[in-house]
N, C-alpha and C positions, 0 to 999 in steps of 0.2 A: 773432442777425442781425449781419451785418458793418456796422460804423459808420464805419470808417476807410477812406478811399479812397487807394490808392497814388498817390504823386505822379507826374505825367507828366513824364518827362525830355525830352519833345520828340522831334522826328524826327531822323533821322540815325544815325550809327554807334553812339550810346549806347543806342538802342532794341533790345531783344533781337529776334532773328529768329524767324520761325515762331510768333508769339504769337497769331495769330488763326486759328481754324479755323472754316470755314463749311460747314454740311451742305448736302446737295442741296436741301433745302427752306428754306434761309435762316436756320436756327437757328444762332446763333453762340456760340462758347465761347472766351474769351480767357484765356490763362495769366496775364495781368496784371490783368484786370478781371473777376472772377468774379461771377456773379449772386448776389443776396442769399439765394436759396434753392436747394438742390440740385434740379436738374431744371427750373429756371425757363426758360421758352422765350422767346427774344427774336425778334420778327418782323422782323429786319433783312433788307433786300433785298440782292441780290447779282447780279453779272453772270453771264451764262450760262457764260462761260469759267471763272470761279472755281468754279462748281458742278461743272463737269466734272472739275476737278482733285481733287475729294474722293475719287475712286476709291482713291487711296493717300494718306491724310492724313499729315501730318508725324509721323514716328515718333520719340519721344524716345529719348535714349540710355539703353539698358537695361543696367544693371550686370550683368556676368556672374554675380556672386555673389548676385543678387537672391533666387532661390529658396532657395539655401543659407542666406542670412541670416535667412530666415523662421522657421527652427527655433530661433532665439535670441530672447530678449526684447528689445523695442525700448526705448531709453532713455526714450521718452515715457511708457511704462507706469509707470516709477518716479517720474517727476516731470514731469507734463504741463505743457508750456509753458516748462520750464527750458532746453530746448535750442533753438538757433536753427533754425527750420524753413525749409527751402529747397526749391524745386521742382527739377526735373531740369535746368533752365537756370541754377540757382544764384541765382535771384531771391529775396531774403529776403521772407518773409511771416509774419505772426504766426499763432499758433494761434488759430483762431476757432471757437468751439463753435457747433453748430447748436442754438440755444437752444430748449428745450422751450417750448410755449405754455401751460405750467402752472407754478405755483410749487412749489418744493421743499417736501415735507411730511415731518415726522418720523413714520414708521410704526413701530408696535410689532408685531413679528411673530416667529414662530419657525418652524423648518423641520427636517426630518429626511429621510434617504435610506433608502428601504425596500430589501428584499432583491432587488428587480428593478432597482435603480438609479434608480428614479423619485424625484423630489423632492416631498415632501409639505409644504405650507405652511399656516399659520394666521395670519390677520391680526386684530389687536385693533381691532374696529370703533370703539371709543371714541377711538382715536388720530387719527382723521380725521373731518372733517365729513361729506362726501358725495363721491360720484363725479359730477362735472359732466357733463351731457349735452353733446356737441359739436354745434355748430350746423351743419346741413346746408348753410347758405348760404355757409359758408366753403369755397371750392373750391381745389384746387391750381392753380398757374399753368397746368398742362397742361389740366385740365378746363375752365378758363375759356375756352380756345380750341377746345373740342370742339363738335360739332354733333350731339347725340344723336338729333334728330328727322329728320335727313337723312344718317345715317351711311353709307347705302349708296352715296352719291356720293363715291368715294374713288379717287385715282390708284393706279396699280400701284406697289407698294413692294418694296424689298428689306428683308425682316424677318429678324432673327437671333433665335433662341431659345436661351437659356442653360439647359442642364439638367445637373445633377449628381445622380447617384444610380444606382439599379439599372435593370434593364430595365423594371420596373413604373413607374418615374418617367419614362422616356424614351418608352415607347410611347404614352401619352395625347397627347403633344405631336406625335407623328407623325400621329395622327388629326387634331389641330387644324391642322397644317401642310397636310395633304392637302385639308382643307376650305377653307383660305385660298387655296390654289392653284386648286381647282376652281371656286369661286364668285367669286373676285375677281382671279385671274390673278397673284397676288403671287409673287415668288421668295422662297423660305423656306430659310434655312440653320439647321440644328440643330447647335449647338455643344455637343458632349458628349464622352464618353470614346472612345478609339479602338476599344474593344471593340464598340461599337455601330454602326460604320460600315456593315457589311453590312445590319444591321437597318434603318437609316435609308434608305440609298440603294436598297436592295432594294424599298422601298415605291413607288418610281417605276413599278413594273409596274402599279399601280392607276391610273396616269395614262395608260397606253398607249392611243393612239387618240383621246384627248380634246384638244379645241381651245378657245381662248378666243373671244370675240366677233369678234376680228379674224382668226380662222382660224389663229392661231399655236399650235403644239403645246405641250402642258403638260408632257410628259415631260422630265425633267431640271431642272425648277424646284425640286425638293426635293433638297437636298444636305447632306452631313455635313462638319463641321469638327472636327478633333482638338484638344481643349483639354488633353489629358493626363489624368493621374489613372487609378488602377486601381480599378474598382468592386469587384473581389474583395477588395482590401485594405480598402476602405471598409466593406463588409459584414462582414468578419471583425472589424474594429475595433468596429462597432456591436453585434455579438453579444456581444463581450467587455465592452463598456461601454454597456449599453442605455439609460442615462439621460444626464443632463447632466454628471455627474461621472465622469471617468475613474477606473478602478480603480487600486489600488496597483501591480499588475503592469504596466499600461500606462504608468504614470508612471516606473517603474524600468527597463523594458526598451527605452525609446526610441520606443514607438509614438506617443506624443503629438508628439514632434519630427517623426516621419515624416509624420504627418497635417498638421501645420502647413506643412511644406514642400510637401506635395501641394496644399493650399489655395492657396499662393502660385503654384504652377505653373498651376493651373486658372484662377486669376484673370487671369494674364497671357495664357493661351490664350483666355479670353473676350474680352479687349480686342482681341487680334489677329483674332478672328473677325469683328469689325465692319468690317475693311477689307482683309484679306489676300485675294489671289486664291485660287480653288479649287486645291487641291493637285494634282489630277490633270489638269484641263483648262486651268488657267491663266486661267480666265475671271475678269475683275475683279469686285469686289464692294465696295459701300459701303452700310452699313446705314442705313436711314431710320428704323427703330424697333427697340426691343429688347423682347422678351418674356422673362421670366426666372423660374425658381423660386428661392426664398430661399437654398437651400444653395449656389448658385453664388457668393454673397457679392460678386461683382464688379458686380452689376447697377446700383445707383444711382450708383456711383462712375464707371463707364464712361459712363453717360448724362450725368452732370454734365460730364465732361471733353469729350465730343463735342457736347453740346448737342442731343441727339436724344431723342424721347419714350421713356418707359419704362412698361411694363405688367407688373406682377407677377402670377404665377399659380402655384397650387399645388394639390395633391391632399389637403392637410390644413390645418386652421386655423392661421393665422399672425398674425392681427389681433386685438388685445385686445378682449375682450368680457366682459360679466357673465353670459352665458348658460351658458358651460361653461369648463372650465379648459384651459390649454395641453396639447396631447397629450403633451408630455414631462414634465409636472408634474401632481401630484395635489393638489387643494385639499381639505383636511380639513374634514369637517362639524364645526361647533362652534356656540357661541352667537352668533357673528358672522353677519352677512348673507353668505350663500354667494356672492352676486354680487361682493362685495368680494374674497373669496379668489380667485375665478375671474379677475377682472381683474388682480389682483396677480400671478397665476401667469405671465401673458404678460410683464409688466414684469420679473419676476425672471428668466425664461428668457432674454429678450433681453439682459439685463444680464450674465448669466453667460456667454453665448456671446461677447459682446463682450470680456469679461474674458479669455477664452481665445484669441481670434483678433484682438482689436483691433490689436495691434502688427503682425500680418501685413497687415491691411487698410490701416493707416496707412503701412507701407512701400510698399505698392502705390500708394496715393494720391500720396505725395510723390515717390518715385523713378521711377515709371512714368508716372503721369498728370499730374504737375506740379501737384497740388492741395494745399491745406493739410491737415494732419492733423486728426483729430477726437479730442477728449478723451473721457474716460469718461462725461461728461454729454451728449455730442453723438452718440455712436454708437448706443446702444440706442434702439429704437423710432423711428429716423429715418424709416422708411417710413410709419409711422402719423402722425407729427407733420406731415409734409409732404403727407399725404393722397394718396400715390401710388396710382393705380388698381390694384385687385386683382380678378382673375377666379378664383374657386374652382371646381375641377372635381370636384364631387360632387353627388349628387342631393338636391334640397331635400326629397324624400319621405323620405330617410333622415336628413338633418340640415338643418332649415330655416335660412334666413338669420336671424341674431340681430337683434332689433329695434334694438339700439344700433349696428349697422353702417350707415354712411351710403351715399349714392348713388355714391360712388367704389368701392364693393365690390359685386361681383355673385356670386351662387351660381347657376350655370347648368346643372349636371348633369354626369354623367361624360363624359369625352372617350373614347368607345369607337370602336374600329376597326370598319369595316363587315365583315360576315361574309366570311371568306377563301374565296372560291369557287375560288381557284387551288390550295388545299392538297389534296394527295393523300396519305392516310395510308399508313403502312407496311402491307404485306399481313398481317403477323402481328398488328398492332393491329386492323385491320379484322376479322380472323377472331375475335379475342378478344371484341370488342364484339358480334359477331353470335352468339356461342356461348351466351349466357345473358342474364339480366336486367341492366338498366343497373347498372354498378358505382359505387362511391364513388371519387371522385378525391381523392388525397392527394398534396400536393406543397408544398414550401417555397421554390420559386423561386430567388431570388438569395441566400438566406440560407446562410452558411457555418457549419457546426456542428463542434464539437470532437470528438464521438464519433459518426460516422455509423452504425457498426455497432450501437451500443446503440439509437439512434433507430429504425433499421430493424426491429430485433427487437421493440421496443415497438409499432410500427405493425402488424407481422405478427400479433402476439399479439392486438391489439385487433380486427383484421379477423376473425380466427378466432373470437374470443369473441362478436362481434356477428353472425356468420353471414352475411357479405356478400361480394360480389366487390369487388375493388379495382384501380384503376389507380394506381400509385405513380410519380410523376415523380422521377427521380434528382436533377435540378437541380444547383446548385452544392454541395449537401450530399453529393452522391454516394451517395444512398440505393440499397439493393439492389446494393451492390458485389459484385465477384467473391468467391466463397467462401461466400456465403449461400444456403441452400436455399430457393428460392422455390416456394411451393405453387401448385397449378393455378389456384385462384380469383384469383390475383394476377398482374398484368402490369406489368413495369417499363418505363417510358418513358425512353429515352435521347435526349438532345438536346432542342431546342425544339419545341414543338407549339403552334399558335395556339389560345388559349383560346376565342376566338369561334367556332371550328369545333368543338372538343371539347365545349364546354358547350351547344352548340345541338342542336336536334332530338331531345331526350331521350336523348342518348348516355350521360349519367351521371345518377345519381339524386340526388347531393348532392356538395358539395365541402368539403374540409378543407385549410386552408392557413395561412400565417403572418399574414395580415391586411394585406398590402400593399394600397394603395389601388387599384392596377390590377387585381389578381386579385379583390379584393372586388367591384369594379365589374363584372367579367366574369361572376362567379357570380351576383350579384344581378340583373343585366340579363337573364340567362337564366331567372330565377325559381327558382333552385336553393337549397335549404336550405344554410346555410353554417356550418361549424365553424371557429373561428379559434384558432390556437395562437400567440400573440404571442411574439416574441423581443426586440423593441426598438422604440423610436420611437413612431410613431403607431399601431402595431398593436393595442395595448391599447384605444386610443380607438375604432378601427373595430370591434373585437370587442364592446365594450360597446354601440355603436350598432346593430350587427346583432342582438344579443340583445334590446335594447329594442324593436326592430321586430317581434320574434316570429319572425324568419326563421332563428334558430339558437340553440343553447345558450349558456350563459355561456362566455366565453373561458377557455381552459386555458393558463396560462403554461407555456412549454416546459420550464422547470426542474421543474415540478410534474406533468408529464404521466406517467401510468401506463397500463398496459393497461386497468385497470378504468375510469379516467376517460375515456379516449378511446373505449372501447367504449360507455360510457353516453352520450357525446355523439353517437355515430353513431346509436344507437337513438332519441335525442331528435330528431335531424335528420330521421329517417324517419317520425315521427309525422304523422298526417293534418293536424293543426292547424298544425304547423311548415311542411309543404309548402304549405298554403293561404296562410299568411302570406307565405312567400317568393314565391308567385305574385302576390300583391297588390303587393308591393314591386316585382317585376319589371315588371308592367304599368305602374306609375307611371313607372319609369325609362325604359322604352321609349317612352313618350309624350312625354318631355321633349326629345329630340333635343339633348342637351347640347353636342355639337360645333358645331352650327349656332348655338346661342345664344352659344357661346364666341366664334365669329367676329363675331357682332353686338356682343358686349361689347368686343372688341378695337377695332373701328372706332368704337364709341360714345365711347371714352375717348381716341382720337387727337385731336390739335389740328388738326382738318380745316380750320378757318377759315384757318389759315396754310398748310396743305399743298396746298390745291386750286389755288392760283395757279400751281403748277408745270406744269399742263396746257398753258399757253400756250407752254411750251418744248418741247412734243412728247413728254413722258415718259409720257403716258397710252397 
């Protein structure tokens, strides 16, 4: 916590210009007087004229070499605190760590990296006393101003959603955005990769003909903002480096530097998304709140700089718990208490990610946002220490909320798109579906593979051995490419097809995919047996969760997949008991209405006690 207050140089020419930024709802952020905690909300009043000016907040001088410099280590990584830290205005400020609310402990632990790139850890329980339960009475500054029992009473907002990832990461937040617009009339901007512009803005068709309570049309309230970054490159990098540690090849061929530069570009894009006009229409925009998934990395830093509320959301666990390990880390079973290992896996994962990207984030904070840099002790677990609200988008029926997660964390259910009644299938696909029993769907979505021909041949052999019909989605892996002889019981799907349509009405008998959260949600919501072939990230986690529910076989790592293993998994998925378990899970998920609960969670954690007074200015 900051204890030194910068000296006031008084008024006049010595005072730096543009040091005070005031949001539409009166939350202020000063480049000279930062709040003691990241994301702390000040209820400062402001005149109506000053509020109107925030459509285009003061933009700091952005060095042209910012993104390029992100590919090189920052001096603060070598010696935190030894360089003179200055903001973009040249105002000296000390390096101030976001001090953890726990004391440092010497932990005895060991780790190893398995063949899949996952980190396996083991903590010596005797090296620590206990893991203290956090008091639920200690709320974040944002939650102290919330009104959870009257959260439906909320003014219309401009909400920006930061999403970095694949289509499976973006689509759930399109569903959330549509619900925010339909039920509350908010304007929602999804800040993501340019590849998904058509996907995002095309969803406005679902708002056609709808109006809010004041008879204003809702069409056009959902918009896309380009933050840069190439999801194809991101997915290829993840397949090559499925765990927390990059491989030797990525370290030597420049992949790591390319990724660091891309993270810097996307962070800058996220910041611009909070205030830049729409690229096509020129319509002004000023964000009142941020929703973000963790891989955007810009989230809390932009919220701190602008003084606006932040809500984190994700489709896989990112908050430390004793109930299970981090999806990117495997806690080894041993004589120690497994809960300690699980909790330590989150600490270790966040620390390693900060070690790899901390210098990029600190460059972003100091050069772009005008904030102080964070040392190695301040960056990891900052979201958890400050109790930033989290809304997790998975089904509690599949993975219940851990008991040690407090009231600032919600598990609400999958964010599923409503059934696509606008979709008309290709005549050839419709003919194939009608020509026989429901096929097995096999597809790996946005995953980019090294040898698509070999993978296609393995799939075709498995389908033949199991004696089933199959729909194979080409996806980014380009399965079923030209030159391969495709047998009659198999149909290759080129291009995108909405899973909510394909998996509905008994069109397919079971699904086999990579285990992305979005595809997993679509298959289980439809009550379909699910086979997961994980490639990286959280896909092993969801594969194990599906198997534990009885709705599918054990996951098959893609590097270990053979014709025999996949054929056996298909046979397992079609067993009566597997079908029954999948139907039970599907019924539970369909009863949850996760997207509606997600909207409720968003409003529950907003500082509405401060935000409602804006109604008197006519913004409702």
